[in-house]
C-alpha positions in Angstrom: 0.0 0.0 0.0 1.3 3.5 -0.9 1.8 5.9 2.0 -0.4 9.0 1.9 2.5 11.4 2.0 4.1 9.7 -1.1 0.8 9.7 -3.0 0.2 13.4 -2.1 3.7 14.3 -3.4 3.0 12.4 -6.7 -0.4 14.1 -7.2 1.0 17.5 -6.4 3.9 17.0 -8.9 1.4 16.0 -11.6 -0.9 18.9 -10.9 2.0 21.3 -11.1 3.2 20.1 -14.5 0.9 22.5 -16.5 2.2 25.3 -14.4 5.8 24.4 -15.2 4.9 24.2 -19.0 3.2 27.6 -18.8 6.2 29.1 -16.9 8.6 27.8 -19.6 6.4 29.3 -22.3 6.4 32.6 -20.5 10.2 32.6 -20.4 10.5 31.7 -24.1 12.9 34.0 -26.1 12.2 34.5 -29.8 14.5 35.2 -32.6 13.6 38.0 -35.1 11.7 36.6 -38.0 8.2 36.2 -39.5 5.5 36.9 -37.0 7.9 38.6 -34.5 8.1 42.4 -34.4 11.5 43.7 -33.5 11.9 45.7 -30.2 12.4 49.4 -30.7 14.8 51.4 -28.6 13.2 54.2 -26.6 16.2 55.0 -24.4 19.8 54.4 -25.3 22.9 54.9 -23.3 26.4 55.6 -24.7 29.2 53.5 -23.3 31.9 55.3 -21.3 35.5 55.3 -22.2 37.9 54.2 -19.5 40.9 56.5 -19.0 43.2 53.6 -19.8 41.5 52.9 -23.2 41.6 56.6 -24.1 45.4 56.7 -23.3 45.9 53.6 -25.4 43.9 55.2 -28.3 41.5 52.3 -28.7 38.6 52.8 -31.0 36.1 50.5 -32.6 32.9 48.5 -32.1 31.7 46.0 -29.5 29.0 43.6 -30.8 26.7 42.4 -28.1 24.0 39.7 -28.0 21.1 40.5 -25.6 17.5 39.6 -24.8 14.9 42.4 -24.7 12.4 41.2 -22.1 8.6 41.6 -22.3 8.8 44.7 -20.1 11.4 46.4 -22.4 14.4 45.8 -20.1 17.6 44.3 -21.4 18.9 41.0 -20.0 21.5 38.3 -20.7 24.0 40.6 -22.4 27.1 38.9 -23.8 30.0 40.0 -26.0 29.9 38.5 -29.4 32.8 40.6 -30.9 35.2 42.1 -28.5 37.0 45.4 -28.9 39.0 45.4 -25.7 39.5 42.9 -22.9 42.3 44.7 -21.3 41.1 48.3 -20.6 37.4 47.7 -19.8 35.6 48.8 -23.0 33.8 45.5 -23.4 32.5 45.8 -19.8 31.6 49.4 -20.4 29.5 48.4 -23.5 27.7 45.7 -21.5 26.9 48.2 -18.7 25.6 50.7 -21.2 23.4 48.1 -23.0 21.8 47.0 -19.7 20.6 50.6 -19.3 18.8 50.6 -22.7 15.0 50.4 -22.7 12.9 49.2 -25.6 9.3 49.0 -26.7 9.2 45.2 -26.6 8.9 42.9 -29.6 5.5 41.3 -30.2 4.1 38.0 -31.3 0.4 37.8 -32.1 0.0 41.3 -30.6 1.5 40.4 -27.3 4.9 41.4 -25.8 7.5 38.7 -26.0 11.2 38.4 -25.2 13.3 38.8 -28.3 17.0 38.2 -28.9 18.8 41.2 -30.4 22.2 42.4 -31.4 23.5 45.7 -30.1 26.5 47.4 -31.7 28.2 50.0 -29.6 31.0 52.2 -31.1 33.9 53.8 -29.2 35.3 56.8 -31.1 37.9 59.3 -29.8 37.4 62.9 -30.9 40.4 64.7 -32.3 41.7 67.2 -29.7 41.7 70.8 -30.9 45.2 72.0 -31.7 46.7 74.8 -29.7 47.7 77.9 -31.7 
């Protein structure tokens, strides 16, 4: 005979299965494509140069992969193409991207999480010459 506590645990586990499937569907991340509208930036943040990178004269682009969540916040930011692992520009790009806000992407008229690429460029301005 099965003990009641074991039976209750099995029944509870079975009853919670649809909730787990629903939770997984809620956390689904879509790739851009047919039927998925792209998130639109509504607030962008420029990355900050580090003093060391300025002194070294490093310029270029960091390519990031990120997820724009249903609420428009940015999550899961990763460097796809690095510019600088020594002077902190990759980390600065990640920090800036996390501050971006989007109008979320949609599927069937409802907000969904969408994977996006974000390209952030570091450019040094020429210093004015003294006369």
